[in-house]
VEXVO-617296 format. One record per residue: z, y, x of N, C-alpha, C, O in turn; residue in one letter; residue number from 1. Coordinates in steps of 0.05 Angstrom, whole numbers, m for minus. Each point is the difference from the previous one (the first is absolute). Example, Ala and Ser with C-alpha at 12.3 -4.5 7.8 and 13.67 -1.06 7.14 Angstrom:
! residues 2
+--------+--------+--------+--------+---------+--------+--------+--------+--------+--------+--------+--------+------+-----+
:    nup : nnorth :  neast :   caup : canorth : caeast :    cup : cnorth :  ceast :    oup : onorth :  oeast : type : seq :
+--------+--------+--------+--------+---------+--------+--------+--------+--------+--------+--------+--------+------+-----+
:    156 :   m114 :    264 :      0 :      24 :    m18 :      0 :     24 :     18 :     13 :      0 :     21 :    A :   1 :
:    m27 :     21 :    m28 :      1 :      24 :     16 :     14 :     22 :    m15 :      4 :     22 :     10 :    S :   2 :
+--------+--------+--------+--------+---------+--------+--------+--------+--------+--------+--------+--------+------+-----+
***
This chain:
! residues 87
+--------+--------+--------+--------+---------+--------+--------+--------+--------+--------+--------+--------+------+-----+
:    nup : nnorth :  neast :   caup : canorth : caeast :    cup : cnorth :  ceast :    oup : onorth :  oeast : type : seq :
+--------+--------+--------+--------+---------+--------+--------+--------+--------+--------+--------+--------+------+-----+
:    256 :   m328 :    m70 :     25 :      m4 :     14 :     22 :     14 :    m15 :     m3 :     23 :     m8 :    M :   1 :
:     25 :    m37 :      3 :     22 :      12 :    m15 :     14 :     23 :     16 :     m4 :      2 :     25 :    S :   2 :
:     19 :     14 :    m39 :     13 :      23 :     13 :     19 :     m9 :     23 :      0 :     13 :     21 :    G :   3 :
:     15 :    m34 :    m26 :     19 :      m9 :     20 :    m15 :    m12 :     25 :      8 :      5 :     23 :    R :   4 :
:    m29 :    m20 :    m29 :    m16 :     m11 :     22 :    m13 :     22 :     16 :     m3 :     m2 :     25 :    L :   5 :
:     m7 :     23 :    m39 :    m12 :      23 :     13 :     19 :     14 :     18 :     m6 :      8 :     23 :    K :   6 :
:     31 :     m5 :    m32 :     21 :      12 :     16 :      6 :    m16 :     25 :      2 :     11 :     22 :    L :   7 :
:      0 :    m37 :    m25 :      4 :     m18 :     23 :    m23 :      2 :     20 :      4 :      1 :     24 :    V :   8 :
:    m28 :      0 :    m34 :    m24 :       2 :     17 :      0 :     27 :     15 :     m6 :      1 :     24 :    H :   9 :
:     14 :     21 :    m38 :      0 :      26 :     12 :     21 :      1 :     22 :     m5 :     10 :     22 :    T :  10 :
:     29 :    m19 :    m28 :     22 :       0 :     20 :     m8 :    m18 :     24 :      5 :      8 :     23 :    V :  11 :
:    m17 :    m31 :    m28 :     m9 :     m17 :     21 :    m21 :     14 :     18 :     m1 :     m4 :     24 :    G :  12 :
:    m17 :     19 :    m37 :    m21 :      15 :     15 :     12 :     21 :     19 :    m11 :      5 :     21 :    S :  13 :
:     34 :      6 :    m29 :     14 :      19 :     17 :     16 :    m14 :     22 :      0 :      9 :     23 :    V :  14 :
:     12 :    m31 :    m30 :     16 :     m15 :     19 :    m16 :    m11 :     23 :     11 :     m2 :     23 :    L :  15 :
:    m36 :     m4 :    m27 :    m17 :     m11 :     22 :    m11 :     23 :     17 :    m15 :     m5 :     19 :    V :  16 :
:     22 :     30 :    m25 :     m8 :      23 :     15 :     24 :     15 :     11 :      8 :     20 :    m11 :    R :  17 :
:      5 :    m30 :     32 :     24 :      12 :     11 :     m3 :     30 :      6 :     20 :     15 :     m1 :    P :  18 :
:    m44 :     m6 :      7 :     m4 :      29 :      6 :      5 :     17 :    m24 :      4 :     24 :      3 :    K :  19 :
:     m4 :    m35 :    m27 :      5 :      15 :    m25 :     29 :     m2 :    m10 :      7 :     13 :    m19 :    L :  20 :
:      9 :    m29 :     32 :     28 :      m4 :     m9 :     15 :     26 :      0 :     15 :      6 :    m20 :    W :  21 :
:    m17 :     10 :     40 :     14 :      25 :      2 :     m8 :     19 :    m23 :     17 :     13 :    m12 :    G :  22 :
:    m43 :    m11 :      7 :    m10 :      17 :    m22 :     10 :    m10 :    m27 :      9 :     16 :    m17 :    A :  23 :
:     m9 :    m42 :     14 :      9 :     m12 :    m25 :     30 :      5 :     m5 :      8 :      7 :    m22 :    G :  24 :
:      8 :    m11 :     43 :     29 :       5 :     m2 :      5 :     29 :     m5 :     18 :      7 :    m16 :    I :  25 :
:    m33 :     11 :     29 :      3 :      28 :     m5 :     m6 :      9 :    m28 :     15 :     16 :    m12 :    G :  26 :
:    m36 :    m27 :      0 :     m7 :       6 :    m28 :     22 :    m11 :    m18 :      8 :     14 :    m19 :    V :  27 :
:      1 :    m38 :     24 :     21 :     m11 :    m17 :     25 :     17 :      2 :     13 :      6 :    m20 :    L :  28 :
:     m5 :      1 :     44 :     25 :      15 :      4 :     m2 :     28 :    m13 :     19 :      9 :    m11 :    R :  29 :
:    m43 :      3 :     12 :     m3 :      27 :    m11 :      0 :      0 :    m30 :      8 :     20 :    m13 :    S :  30 :
:    m18 :    m41 :      0 :     m5 :       1 :    m29 :     14 :    m22 :    m16 :     m7 :     m4 :    m23 :    H :  31 :
:     26 :     m9 :     35 :     14 :     m22 :    m14 :     22 :     11 :    m18 :     15 :     18 :      8 :    L :  32 :
:    m13 :    m28 :    m32 :     21 :       7 :    m19 :     20 :    m23 :      0 :     m8 :    m23 :     m4 :    V :  33 :
:     33 :     30 :      7 :     21 :     m21 :     m1 :     16 :      3 :    m26 :    m10 :     14 :    m18 :    T :  34 :
:     32 :    m26 :     16 :     16 :       1 :    m25 :     11 :     27 :     m8 :      7 :      3 :    m23 :    G :  35 :
:     m5 :     16 :     41 :     12 :      26 :     m7 :    m21 :     20 :     m8 :    m24 :     m6 :      0 :    G :  36 :
:     32 :     30 :     m6 :    m18 :      21 :     m6 :    m10 :      0 :    m28 :     11 :    m13 :    m18 :    G :  37 :
:    m32 :     29 :     12 :    m10 :       4 :    m27 :    m13 :    m26 :    m10 :      5 :     m8 :    m22 :    V :  38 :
:    m21 :     m4 :     39 :    m14 :     m25 :     m8 :     17 :    m24 :      9 :      1 :     m7 :     24 :    E :  39 :
:     14 :     m5 :    m43 :     17 :     m22 :      7 :    m15 :    m26 :     m1 :    m17 :     m4 :    m19 :    R :  40 :
:     22 :    m13 :     38 :    m14 :     m26 :      1 :     18 :    m21 :     12 :     16 :      6 :     17 :    S :  41 :
:    m19 :    m30 :    m26 :     15 :     m22 :     11 :    m10 :     m7 :     28 :     16 :     m7 :     18 :    R :  42 :
:    m42 :      8 :    m15 :    m13 :      m7 :     25 :    m13 :     25 :     12 :    m12 :     16 :    m14 :    F :  43 :
:     12 :    m13 :     41 :    m14 :      22 :     12 :    m30 :     m2 :     m6 :    m11 :    m22 :      0 :    P :  44 :
:     m2 :     45 :     m5 :    m28 :       0 :     m6 :    m11 :     28 :      8 :     15 :     19 :      4 :    R :  45 :
:    m41 :    m17 :     m3 :    m12 :      26 :      6 :      4 :     18 :    m24 :     m2 :     m9 :    m23 :    L :  46 :
:      6 :     35 :     28 :      5 :      19 :    m22 :    m25 :      2 :    m18 :    m23 :      0 :     10 :    A :  47 :
:     27 :      1 :    m36 :    m22 :       1 :    m19 :    m18 :     24 :      4 :    m25 :     m2 :     m3 :    A :  48 :
:     36 :     25 :      9 :    m16 :      24 :      4 :    m17 :     m2 :     25 :    m23 :     10 :      1 :    D :  49 :
:     33 :    m24 :     20 :    m15 :      m4 :     24 :    m24 :    m19 :     m6 :    m22 :      5 :      9 :    Y :  50 :
:     28 :    m27 :    m24 :    m22 :     m19 :     m7 :    m21 :     14 :    m16 :    m24 :     m3 :      5 :    I :  51 :
:     32 :     19 :    m25 :    m20 :      15 :    m17 :    m16 :     18 :     18 :    m25 :      2 :     m4 :    A :  52 :
:     37 :     13 :     22 :    m14 :      18 :     18 :    m20 :    m15 :     17 :    m24 :      7 :      2 :    F :  53 :
:     33 :    m29 :     11 :    m18 :     m16 :     17 :    m23 :    m11 :    m15 :    m23 :      0 :     10 :    R :  54 :
:     28 :    m11 :    m34 :    m22 :     m12 :    m16 :    m20 :     21 :     m8 :    m25 :     m5 :      0 :    L :  55 :
:     34 :     28 :     m8 :    m19 :      22 :     m8 :    m16 :     10 :     23 :    m24 :      5 :     m3 :    E :  56 :
:     37 :     m2 :     26 :    m15 :      10 :     23 :    m19 :    m21 :     11 :    m21 :      7 :     12 :    T :  57 :
:     28 :    m33 :    m15 :    m17 :     m21 :     10 :    m24 :     m6 :    m19 :    m23 :     m3 :      9 :    Q :  58 :
:     29 :      1 :    m35 :    m20 :      m9 :    m19 :    m10 :     21 :    m19 :    m19 :     m4 :    m14 :    Y :  59 :
:     33 :     27 :     12 :     m8 :      21 :    m19 :     14 :     m5 :    m27 :      8 :    m22 :     m6 :    G :  60 :
:     m4 :     44 :     m8 :     16 :      m2 :    m25 :    m15 :    m13 :    m23 :     13 :     m9 :    m19 :    S :  61 :
:    m39 :      7 :     21 :    m15 :     m12 :    m22 :     m1 :    m30 :      1 :     m8 :    m13 :    m20 :    S :  62 :
:     16 :      1 :     42 :     m2 :     m30 :      2 :     27 :    m12 :     m7 :     21 :      8 :     11 :    R :  63 :
:    m21 :    m26 :    m30 :     25 :     m15 :     m6 :      5 :    m21 :     22 :    m17 :    m17 :      4 :    A :  64 :
:     40 :     19 :      9 :      6 :     m18 :     22 :     21 :    m20 :     m9 :     22 :      8 :     m7 :    V :  65 :
:    m29 :    m33 :      9 :     20 :     m21 :     m7 :      9 :    m14 :     25 :     23 :     m9 :      1 :    T :  66 :
:    m40 :      8 :     19 :      8 :     m12 :     26 :    m12 :     17 :     22 :    m20 :     14 :     m3 :    T :  67 :
:     33 :    m16 :     26 :     m9 :      15 :     24 :    m14 :    m20 :     18 :     11 :    m22 :      5 :    V :  68 :
:    m33 :     29 :      6 :    m14 :     m18 :     19 :     15 :     m2 :     26 :      9 :     20 :     11 :    D :  69 :
:     m8 :    m45 :     m1 :     14 :      m5 :     26 :    m13 :     16 :     22 :     14 :     12 :     17 :    T :  70 :
:    m40 :    m10 :    m17 :    m14 :      15 :     21 :      7 :     29 :     m1 :      2 :     13 :     21 :    E :  71 :
:      3 :     m2 :    m45 :      8 :      28 :     m2 :     28 :      5 :     12 :      4 :     20 :     12 :    D :  72 :
:     14 :    m39 :    m16 :     27 :       2 :     12 :     m2 :      0 :     30 :     13 :     17 :     13 :    V :  73 :
:    m29 :    m35 :     m2 :     m3 :      m2 :     29 :    m12 :     26 :     11 :      9 :     11 :     20 :    V :  74 :
:    m30 :     m1 :    m33 :    m13 :      25 :      8 :     19 :     24 :     m1 :      1 :     17 :     18 :    K :  75 :
:     16 :    m16 :    m39 :     19 :      21 :     m3 :     21 :     m1 :     22 :      6 :     21 :     12 :    Y :  76 :
:      4 :    m44 :     m5 :     19 :      m3 :     22 :    m12 :      7 :     27 :     13 :     12 :     17 :    L :  77 :
:    m39 :    m19 :    m14 :    m14 :       9 :     25 :     m2 :     30 :      1 :      4 :     12 :     22 :    E :  78 :
:     m9 :      1 :    m45 :     m2 :      29 :     m1 :     27 :     12 :      7 :      2 :     19 :     15 :    W :  79 :
:     20 :    m30 :    m27 :     27 :      11 :      5 :      6 :     m3 :     30 :     11 :     19 :     11 :    V :  80 :
:    m17 :    m42 :      0 :      5 :      m4 :     29 :    m15 :     21 :     17 :     12 :     12 :     18 :    K :  81 :
:    m37 :     m8 :    m25 :    m16 :      19 :     15 :     10 :     29 :     m4 :      2 :     15 :     19 :    D :  82 :
:      5 :     m8 :    m44 :     11 :      26 :     m6 :     26 :      5 :     16 :      3 :     22 :     12 :    W :  83 :
:     15 :    m41 :    m12 :     25 :       3 :     15 :     m5 :      3 :     30 :     15 :     14 :     13 :    N :  84 :
:    m35 :    m28 :     m3 :     m6 :       2 :     29 :    m11 :     27 :      8 :      4 :      9 :     22 :    A :  85 :
:    m17 :      5 :    m41 :    m12 :      26 :      5 :     20 :     23 :     m2 :     m5 :     22 :      9 :    R :  86 :
:     28 :    m27 :    m22 :     19 :      21 :     m5 :     17 :      5 :     24 :     18 :     18 :      0 :    R :  87 :
+--------+--------+--------+--------+---------+--------+--------+--------+--------+--------+--------+--------+------+-----+
***
């Protein structure tokens, strides 16, 4: 599966789970980089340091990660939702 198709599949997997929308929006809002600041970008995206941190904590530093599994994204958002509910 190509990178773009994988992204569409992952976003679709979250969209069909309305209970995870709040967690997903919260993660995006907390870690989104826009055109200003140190990391300039034309399009909003997740901060590079956040992505590096998440990939290392998810897969370990010894594994080269080229794509993220859709199931892992869903599990992470479920964890975020549960964590926020417990605080």
